[in-house]
C-alpha positions, 0 to 999 in steps of 0.5 A: 861721647857726650852723655845726657844729664839722665845718662850721666846720673844713671852711670854715676849712680851705678858707679856709686852702687858698685863702690858701695858693694865693694865697701860692703864686701871688704867690710864683710871679709874683714869681719870674717877674718876677725870673727873666725876664731870666735865662730870656730869656738862656737858650741855645736850642741843644739839649744832651745831658745826661750820664747820671751822677747825683750826687743824685736830682732833687727838687721843691719844693712850697710850704709854707703859711708860709715856713720857713727852709732846713734846715741840712744835716749835714756829709756831706763832699760838696756835693749839688744838689737840684731842685724843680719847684713845684706837684708838677711839674704845668705846664698849658698856658699856665703858667710853670714855676718850679723851686727849685734848692738847694745843700747844702754838707756839707763843712767849706769854703765853696763858690765861687759858680756858676750853676745851669742848668735844662734841660727835655726836648724829648720826653716819657718813654715809660713808667714804665721810661723814668721810672726810667731818667731819675731813676736816671741810667742813661738820658739824654735830650735836654734844652734849656737853659731858664733859669739863676740865680746861686748865691752862695757856700754856707757850710759846713753851709749851704743856698743855694736859688734860683728859676729860672722858665721863661716860658710862652711860652718855646720849650721850654714853648710848645706841648708835648704832654701827657706827662711830660718830663725836667727837669735842673739843673747846678751847678759844684761843687768836685769837678766838675759836679753834676747833679740830675734831676726831671720835670714833667707836662703834663696831658692835659685829656681824660684823666680818672680816678677815684682813691681814697686810703686813709690809716691812722689808727694809733698807734706800735707797741705791746707794751701792750694799750692806749695809756696816758693819758700816751701819749694826751695826748702823741699827741693834743695839737697837734703829736702824731702822732695829731693830725697824722694827723687834721689831715692828712685833714680836708677831704680825701676820703681813705678812713680805715683806723682802728685801733679800739684808739685809740678804745678806749684813750680810752673805757676811761678814762671821765671820766679820759681826757685832754681833748685825747684826747676832743676828738680822738675827737670830731673823728674821729667827726665827719669825713664821710670813709668808713672801715673798721676795721683789726684791733685793734692793726692786727694783720697778718691774713696772719700770723694765717692762716699761724699756723693760724687760720681767722678773725683774732683779735678782742679778747675783753674790755677790762674790766681796763682800766676803773675803775668810779669813772671811769663814775660818771655812767653809772647807769641813771637817766642817758641811754644810756651814750655814753662820751667820744665822745658816741655812743650805745652800740650794742646787744650784738649789734653786730659787731666793726668789720672783721668780720662776726662778733658781738662778745662783750660784756665788760660785767658782769652788770646791777648790782643797784643801779639807780644803779651805774655801767654800763661800756661794752661791747666793741662801744661801746669799739671803735666808729670811727663808720659803717664798712664791715665786712670790709675787711682790710689786711694788710702788703703784703710778706705778701700772697699767694694764700693770704691773699686766699683765706683772707679771702674767706669772712669777709664776709657777703652785705651786706658781702663780704670785701675785701682790700687788695693792692699792685699789685706782688703781681699778675701784671699789676702785677708789672712796674710796670704800673697795675692797676684798683683793683677786682678779683676774684681767683678769686672773692675781692674785692680792692682793688688799690693802685698800688705805685709811685704809693703809694710816691712819695706815702708818701715825700713824706708823711714829708718835712718838707723842702719841697724833698725832698718836692717831688721825690717829689710830682713823681715821684708826678705822673708815676706818676699820669700813667702810671697813667691811661694804663695803665688808661684809664677805670678806678678807681685806688687809692693807699694811704699806709703806716702811719707815726706820724712825718709832719707834717700839712702833708706828709700833706695835700700828698701826699693833695692830689697824688693826689686834686686832680690835674688830671682826677682825681675823688676816690672814697670807699669805697662809690664804689670798691667799686661800680666794676666788678671786673676779674680779678686774679691774685695772685702767690706769695711768693718763697723769701726772702719765704716764709721770712720769713713762716714765721718770723713765723707761728711767732712768732704761733703761740708767742703763740697757744699762750701765750694758751691757757695763760693762758686755762687758768690764768685759771680760778682767778679769779672773772672769767677776763676780767681775765687773758684780755682783756689777753693777747689785746689785747697779742697783737694789738698784737705782731702789728701791721704797724708792727713790720715797720719795726723788726724788731729792736725787734719781736723784743725786744718779743715776747721780753719779752712771753713772759717776762712770760707765764711770770711770770704763770703762776708768780704762783700756786704751792705753796711746796716743803713740808718733811718731816712727822713724823706721830706721831698717828693723826689730823693734817694737812698744812699747805703754803703757797700763794703768790698774787702776782696782784692778785686773789683766786684759787680753788684746789683742792689734790689730794693722793695718797699712795703707800702705804695706811698713810696716808689723805689728804683727796683734794680741799681747796678754798680761796681765797687773797687777793690778793697774799698767802700762805695755809696750806692744811690737809689732813686725814690719818689714819694706819693701822697700821704705821710707815714713810715715805709720799710724798704728791704735792700738786697745785694745780688750778683749779675746772675742774681745770686744773693750776696750777704744778708738782706738789710731793711731801712726805715723811710719816714715819708713827709712829702705832703708838707712840700705841697701844702707849703707851696699852696700857702706860699702861693696864696700869700703871694696872691694876697700880697699882690691883691693888696698891692693893686688895691693900694695902688688904685686907691693912691691913684684915686686920691691923686685924681680927686684934688686935681678934679676939684681944682679944675671945677674951681 
């Protein structure tokens, strides 16, 4: 039987996971055999662990292949790390295996010592007790359960040992379900070091339905779309986008896809990098439920606070496309599919993430049936079968006005839903778990558990297996408490945006949430179908409100600049060539990812606004010089500069300040791309001399002002022409009279001698 590509990948992935599990099981068995004597010799007396903490407890999670221990930096101190294997989950009848790592950040080697592991006798009560234990502010009664010798650690090196506690050890046997503290101690050069973590004994009767949202987003951008080179890097094996897609393959994660990524690939047509096209095919073939973020993952909360009632959408991506890259999309071919291999949707399709129709950016139907047909905007932005009207604002920006403002944007078939962190709800502000499906005063919300999401997010960013395991153990404890706080309710976790995590770390973190004991993974439709519970959204603090006001002011400035570009673009035959990229860049600058680097975001905003001013000044009239008018009919000839890569259509409007000069009021002309052109404005002088100022203003065909008004001084001396003609005519007349008189006199003189002769 022939398998489809997606089935082959899924089967391969399941096989890989099975091999990982077998490797981990064999490794754990080996550790049990090696460490059994140490466990048997562990003291059984209970001891109270001091409350001081030199390093947060960490837990290891096994990698699919052994990796060398990382080399710690010379921090000037020795640190101790604790890593329960398997995310800290220890079911009844299982042994406990932990990794204890000693990082030597000093310039001298450490002496050999023994690492002692202790396990708590009583379970932690709640999330508050968990915080107290991990932070070192609260102690707990623990009992020594195992130990292992640690050899001398060289400067800048790490030494890792495994300690296993047998399943029948009194410290583990018969433990009731719950979250238990675990500690490790080591005699360091400056005293005893301690690291803390937790283990979870799952309750077989406790079940929960859990959904996980994972973003598929690119790094923060200031350009409208990713370039071909950026796509080639990001989608290549080991690239950020490749890691994100590989991390979610084979999982039930809900995908939040930035539509700007597939659009960046599709606009390139035949010139798109091969690995980018393959990446897009993989994305579309995944069975995961999904929704689209705003274009560029723009923050909807900021847009609403900037005065918008509907979040912005891209208007056109025509300027990013080259007709030569779509030579195979003529009318005689199959319906245009683009690089993704999916048929083009109809122009009435809706923009992903909203219920509003998408404006088409396609040019009019070509006269030539064989001419290339460019994909329309709906096709460029398609992410597959997605649920509309799902919004994911930045967690720090969510407030009652955010949820209320987004609620009317859905449709009857797809009501608007807003992702909200539980810490932004009245019930979850103190750390309690909140059911995922909620209703905030008639507005639909999807509440994700802030504490559990933070732990999983941190784990997904760590390549170090020991450090990652610590967060996974914490996440397991957070999940156990969430199940207890909201019994029977659906739970949601959300991984924040990031472009720096490996697929192993992401896959492991997703599995910790969706494959934990007693957990059933939920898709987006299943999550939406869960019963909604009343939720109260809390207001922003004063500091948060001030920060959001600054972001809203910056967004307002971008929106105002876009409006100026829109008016300026009317000089083009197709204004979308300017307005399309401007809208795309605006949305990218509002991307949530910029919140992680506020200084870089401010710099990108400043640079974009400077580029906007350069665009607006690309077409202008050069300052004219004073003109001397000595004839009744003449012309003004100012120069107009066009630095745009397209020809521009302009009107020159002239207005004199004196009636002694008649000027043609409107002169229409076109300036070729990237050139200067001289405009001829006919003028006519009336009687009288003097100086006349003529104001010259460039306007678009829709009468939008282009550039600054220029004034030219015209010196009118047109009467000298009339006077000269009169004087010349008078002189000609005088000469004619004189000539006639001389001719007559000459004739008379000739006749006088003749008459005298006849008389004689």
